[in-house]
N, CA, C and O of each residue as an XYZ file, in Angstrom:
416
protein
N      -3.711     -3.771     25.524
C      -4.634     -4.787     25.165
C      -4.261     -4.709     23.861
O      -3.984     -3.623     23.351
N      -4.215     -5.884     23.176
C      -3.768     -5.882     21.674
C      -5.203     -7.005     20.748
O      -5.872     -7.919     21.231
N      -5.215     -6.685     19.966
C      -6.604     -7.340     19.049
C      -6.034     -7.482     17.675
O      -5.599     -6.526     17.033
N      -6.055     -8.714     17.254
C      -5.399     -9.613     16.392
C      -6.763    -10.168     15.471
O      -7.745    -10.795     15.870
N      -6.429     -9.696     14.117
C      -7.522    -10.576     13.073
C      -8.292    -11.839     13.691
O      -7.540    -12.586     14.316
N      -9.426    -12.170     13.654
C     -10.157    -13.207     13.989
C     -10.295    -13.291     15.823
O     -10.561    -14.306     16.466
N     -10.076    -12.171     16.268
C     -10.240    -11.838     17.447
C     -11.607    -11.756     17.750
O     -12.241    -11.385     16.763
N     -12.361    -11.978     18.820
C     -13.763    -11.280     18.402
C     -13.605     -9.355     18.570
O     -12.764     -8.556     18.982
N     -14.821     -9.325     18.034
C     -14.939     -7.892     17.522
C     -15.457     -6.810     18.780
O     -15.392     -5.582     18.729
N     -15.982     -7.636     19.904
C     -16.309     -6.816     21.247
C     -15.503     -7.706     22.582
O     -15.305     -8.894     22.837
N     -15.224     -6.540     23.160
C     -14.416     -7.186     24.545
C     -14.452     -6.155     25.674
O     -14.374     -4.928     25.614
N     -14.630     -7.199     27.003
C     -14.722     -6.216     28.067
C     -13.657     -6.253     28.401
O     -12.724     -6.962     28.023
N     -13.760     -4.978     29.623
C     -12.122     -4.861     30.628
C     -12.690     -4.345     31.710
O     -13.754     -3.761     31.504
N     -12.263     -4.388     32.901
C     -12.385     -3.725     33.727
C     -11.515     -3.136     34.589
O     -10.672     -3.867     35.111
N     -11.532     -1.816     34.892
C     -10.137     -1.037     35.270
C     -10.213     -0.394     36.586
O     -11.238     -0.708     37.190
N      -9.525      0.320     37.139
C      -9.526      1.114     38.426
C      -9.556      2.406     37.865
O      -9.325      2.369     36.656
N      -9.813      3.838     38.431
C      -9.771      5.087     38.127
C      -8.674      5.567     37.837
O      -7.877      5.311     38.740
N      -8.035      6.373     36.696
C      -7.072      7.068     36.737
C      -6.037      6.055     35.591
O      -4.909      6.351     35.197
N      -6.741      4.966     35.285
C      -6.134      3.839     34.602
C      -5.889      4.495     33.159
O      -6.636      5.333     32.654
N      -4.502      3.883     32.467
C      -4.427      4.534     31.328
C      -4.423      2.956     30.383
O      -3.696      1.985     30.591
N      -5.298      3.088     29.506
C      -4.989      1.520     28.627
C      -4.561      1.737     27.413
O      -5.174      2.656     26.869
N      -3.660      1.200     26.705
C      -3.487      1.491     25.354
C      -3.688      0.022     24.593
O      -3.317     -1.109     24.908
N      -4.283      0.430     23.685
C      -5.310     -0.534     22.746
C      -4.598     -0.548     21.529
O      -4.376      0.522     20.963
N      -4.146     -1.786     20.974
C      -3.338     -2.026     19.708
C      -4.093     -2.972     18.910
O      -4.266     -4.161     19.178
N      -4.577     -2.260     17.788
C      -5.571     -2.960     16.952
C      -4.707     -3.684     15.664
O      -5.062     -2.982     14.717
N      -4.030     -4.419     15.269
C      -3.431     -5.072     14.507
C      -4.073     -4.771     13.208
O      -5.205     -4.289     13.210
N      -3.306     -5.067     11.835
C      -3.867     -4.289     10.352
C      -5.080     -5.270     10.322
O      -5.258     -6.282     10.999
N      -5.836     -4.730      9.401
C      -6.974     -5.634      9.157
C      -6.628     -6.514      7.916
O      -5.646     -6.278      7.212
N      -7.477     -7.522      7.693
C      -7.229     -8.636      6.748
C      -8.317     -8.391      5.432
O      -8.140     -8.984      4.368
N      -9.490     -7.419      5.650
C     -10.437     -6.952      4.685
C     -10.107     -6.108      3.815
O     -10.839     -5.877      2.852
N      -8.683     -5.365      4.045
C      -8.739     -4.199      3.138
C      -9.048     -2.858      3.643
O      -8.726     -1.851      3.013
N      -9.796     -2.814      5.000
C     -10.287     -1.700      5.252
C      -9.226     -1.274      6.372
O      -8.595     -2.200      6.881
N      -8.945      0.110      6.837
C      -8.070      0.769      7.462
C      -8.744      1.453      8.961
O      -9.682      2.220      8.748
N      -8.421      1.286     10.216
C      -8.535      1.596     11.450
C      -8.423      3.114     11.378
O      -7.324      3.667     11.325
N      -9.995      4.018     11.378
C      -9.702      5.285     11.303
C     -10.087      6.027     12.601
O      -9.150      6.373     13.321
N     -11.126      6.266     12.923
C     -11.938      7.003     14.445
C     -11.893      5.999     15.769
O     -12.013      4.777     15.681
N     -11.721      6.642     16.864
C     -12.161      5.902     18.028
C     -12.769      7.239     18.917
O     -12.465      8.413     19.124
N     -14.031      6.075     19.369
C     -14.602      7.197     20.274
C     -15.452      6.763     21.196
O     -16.086      5.728     20.987
N     -15.597      7.440     22.298
C     -15.870      7.129     23.806
C     -17.370      7.604     23.976
O     -17.781      8.739     23.734
N     -18.105      6.541     24.431
C     -19.977      6.655     24.659
C     -19.745      7.671     25.829
O     -20.402      8.704     25.696
N     -18.882      7.599     27.049
C     -18.879      8.553     27.750
C     -17.513      9.055     28.155
O     -16.826      8.677     29.105
N     -17.194     10.187     27.048
C     -15.662     10.764     27.384
C     -15.212     11.530     29.030
O     -14.064     11.676     29.448
N     -16.507     11.929     29.742
C     -16.303     11.987     30.998
C     -15.522     10.965     31.800
O     -14.555     11.177     32.531
N     -16.065      9.929     31.553
C     -15.443      8.446     32.215
C     -14.244      7.834     31.779
O     -13.384      7.498     32.594
N     -14.124      7.673     30.644
C     -13.203      7.036     30.002
C     -12.877      7.934     28.274
O     -13.684      7.762     27.359
N     -11.962      8.594     28.134
C     -11.600      9.526     27.259
C     -10.464      8.903     26.271
O      -9.424      8.382     26.674
N     -10.709      8.998     25.392
C      -9.527      8.776     24.193
C      -8.599     10.091     23.945
O      -8.914     11.218     23.563
N      -7.177      9.461     24.347
C      -6.430     10.242     24.560
C      -5.461     10.369     23.456
O      -4.587     11.233     23.395
N      -5.655      9.557     22.695
C      -4.611      9.797     21.458
C      -4.885      8.516     20.524
O      -5.258      7.428     20.964
N      -4.634      8.817     19.110
C      -5.089      7.712     18.089
C      -3.995      7.676     17.201
O      -3.824      8.833     16.819
N      -3.211      6.962     16.711
C      -1.872      6.860     15.952
C      -2.589      5.863     14.903
O      -3.680      5.376     15.201
N      -1.952      5.559     13.649
C      -2.241      4.568     12.713
C      -0.715      4.721     12.058
O      -0.125      5.770     11.799
N      -0.324      3.540     11.895
C       1.225      2.980     11.592
C       1.251      2.977     10.260
O       0.132      2.749      9.800
N       2.186      3.159      9.349
C       2.184      2.829      8.141
C       1.720      1.407      7.491
O       1.390      1.224      6.319
N       1.772      0.510      8.470
C       1.637     -0.900      8.561
C       0.105     -1.542      8.435
O      -0.339     -2.636      8.084
N      -0.661      0.132      9.062
C      -1.888     -0.520      9.650
C      -2.424     -0.451     10.732
O      -3.553     -0.206     11.158
N      -1.206     -0.770     11.233
C      -1.447     -0.950     13.268
C      -1.989      0.279     13.701
O      -1.209      1.219     13.547
N      -3.014      0.547     14.165
C      -3.902      1.404     14.883
C      -3.472      1.582     16.576
O      -3.941      0.608     17.164
N      -2.846      2.366     17.401
C      -2.496      2.370     18.512
C      -3.598      3.475     19.130
O      -3.571      4.520     18.481
N      -4.607      3.482     20.290
C      -5.283      3.968     20.876
C      -5.174      4.186     22.186
O      -5.228      3.254     22.989
N      -5.003      5.479     22.557
C      -4.390      5.241     24.343
C      -5.984      6.044     24.823
O      -6.516      7.039     24.332
N      -6.391      5.249     25.842
C      -7.677      5.382     26.678
C      -7.228      5.837     28.306
O      -6.280      5.384     28.947
N      -7.973      6.613     28.634
C      -7.855      7.423     30.147
C      -8.861      7.259     30.922
O      -9.750      8.040     30.582
N      -9.263      6.404     32.104
C      -9.995      6.051     33.118
C     -10.272      7.837     33.881
O      -9.400      8.681     34.085
N     -11.473      7.925     34.104
C     -11.754      9.433     34.734
C     -10.854      9.007     36.599
O     -10.726      7.935     37.191
N     -10.556      9.996     36.852
C      -9.685      9.853     38.322
C     -10.419      9.244     39.524
O      -9.712      8.738     40.395
N     -11.923      9.230     39.698
C     -12.517      9.130     40.857
C     -13.440      8.350     40.484
O     -13.439      7.257     41.050
N     -14.428      8.575     39.536
C     -15.917      7.682     39.160
C     -15.751      6.678     38.711
O     -14.771      6.309     38.064
N     -16.933      5.934     39.063
C     -17.234      4.657     38.382
C     -18.212      4.659     37.378
O     -19.008      5.597     37.327
N     -18.265      3.675     36.519
C     -19.609      3.773     35.590
C     -18.753      2.602     34.587
O     -17.887      1.769     34.853
N     -19.414      2.966     33.402
C     -19.055      2.119     31.990
C     -19.064      2.999     30.969
O     -19.718      4.041     31.002
N     -18.302      2.616     29.946
C     -18.378      3.564     28.956
C     -18.107      2.335     27.508
O     -17.562      1.241     27.649
N     -18.578      2.816     26.360
C     -18.084      2.236     25.261
C     -17.402      2.531     24.111
O     -17.992      3.011     23.143
N     -16.032      2.260     24.104
C     -15.414      2.934     22.943
C     -15.340      2.000     21.679
O     -15.245      0.778     21.566
N     -15.400      2.794     20.980
C     -15.766      2.210     19.330
C     -14.821      2.723     18.275
O     -14.812      3.877     17.846
N     -13.809      1.472     17.800
C     -13.146      2.112     16.740
C     -13.723      1.964     15.175
O     -14.275      0.906     14.875
N     -13.625      2.766     14.425
C     -14.402      2.471     13.237
C     -13.247      1.784     12.268
O     -12.142      1.390     12.639
N     -13.691      1.751     11.178
C     -12.844      0.726      9.941
C     -13.494      1.024      8.996
O     -14.710      1.113      9.165
N     -12.980      1.259      7.793
C     -13.306      1.448      6.643
C     -12.427      1.558      5.269
O     -11.325      2.092      5.392
N     -12.817      1.099      3.963
C     -12.075      1.283      2.811
C     -10.890      2.760      2.749
O     -11.239      3.869      3.153
N     -10.014      2.580      2.384
C      -8.989      3.669      2.390
C      -9.623      4.812      1.647
O      -9.700      5.946      2.118
N     -10.208      4.358      0.111
C     -10.978      5.407     -1.007
C     -12.330      5.850     -0.776
O     -12.854      6.573     -1.623
N     -12.994      5.497      0.310
C     -14.434      5.692      0.573
C     -14.028      6.852      1.561
O     -13.082      6.875      2.348
N     -14.993      7.813      1.315
C     -15.109      8.678      2.223
C     -16.215      8.551      3.443
O     -17.196      7.810      3.487
N     -15.806      9.389      4.298
C     -16.802      9.017      5.539
C     -16.250      8.519      6.843
O     -15.019      8.529      6.841
N     -16.880      8.017      8.132
C     -15.933      7.740      8.890
C     -15.917      6.048      9.124
O     -15.334      5.627     10.123
N     -16.588      5.057      8.158
C     -16.713      3.935      7.998
C     -17.343      3.386      9.254
O     -18.002      4.112      9.999
N     -17.125      1.997      9.508
C     -18.332      1.177     10.173
C     -17.336      1.176     11.182
O     -16.120      1.343     11.089
N     -18.430      0.851     12.658
C     -17.586      0.074     13.721
C     -16.839     -1.399     13.579
O     -17.382     -2.502     13.513
N     -15.480     -1.091     13.554
C     -14.885     -2.800     13.548
C     -14.431     -3.188     14.917
O     -13.844     -4.238     15.179
N     -14.709     -2.380     15.650
C     -14.088     -2.952     16.975
C     -14.890     -2.389     18.311
O     -15.419     -1.283     18.199
N     -14.972     -2.897     19.213
C     -15.593     -2.408     20.645
C     -15.223     -2.811     22.021
O     -15.240     -3.910     22.576
N     -14.913     -1.729     22.390
C     -14.058     -2.229     23.847
C     -15.239     -1.721     24.860
O     -15.370     -0.512     25.049
N     -16.044     -2.608     25.467
C     -16.568     -2.009     26.862
C     -15.734     -1.932     28.021
O     -15.232     -2.946     28.506
N     -15.582     -0.940     28.430
C     -14.918     -0.744     29.650
C     -15.593     -0.183     30.578
O     -16.404      0.706     30.319
N     -15.260     -0.805     32.340
C     -16.363     -0.698     33.106
C     -15.250     -0.274     34.360
O     -14.449     -1.079     34.836
N     -15.356      0.926     34.717
C     -14.852      1.858     35.836
C     -15.302      1.562     37.041
O     -16.425      1.890     37.426
N     -14.218      0.732     37.934
C     -14.471      0.174     39.427
C     -13.615      1.005     40.127
O     -12.405      0.778     40.156
N     -14.329      2.329     40.928
C     -13.408      2.606     42.073
C     -12.956      1.938     43.066
O     -13.400      0.855     43.448
N     -12.024      2.564     43.553
C     -11.355      1.721     44.982
C     -12.438      1.725     46.225
O     -13.195      2.695     46.247
N     -12.553      0.949     47.036
C     -13.527      0.845     48.032
C     -13.339      2.115     48.989
O     -12.229      2.632     48.860
N     -14.013      2.608     49.735
C     -13.561      3.685     50.670
C     -14.218      2.924     52.041
O     -15.252      2.316     52.322
N     -12.802      3.397     52.804
C     -13.336      2.905     54.417
C     -14.181      3.935     55.265
O     -14.358      5.102     54.915
N     -14.527      3.546     56.060
C     -15.088      4.275     56.819
C     -16.667      4.552     56.775
O     -17.183      5.317     57.590
């Protein structure tokens, strides 16, 4: 999933258990840099990797739990490069994990 400047700052996505999502956040136009990525429910959706390229593009890898269903909010922070702290939320991904139907 790619997020570019001008896109909504909040998006929903529905996935199956075990799904890996790569979130690509294009460089920001306001001078801020992508910093941290956090999950509100790491037992359900875990942030498994985060890299920021020299051009400011951030790549965040997410993995949905293997069997459970539920929802998690993934927040990615952005801040001015010369300021201390984690910064404010720049993008939010609302992830709903929907398990496969059981037979029987």
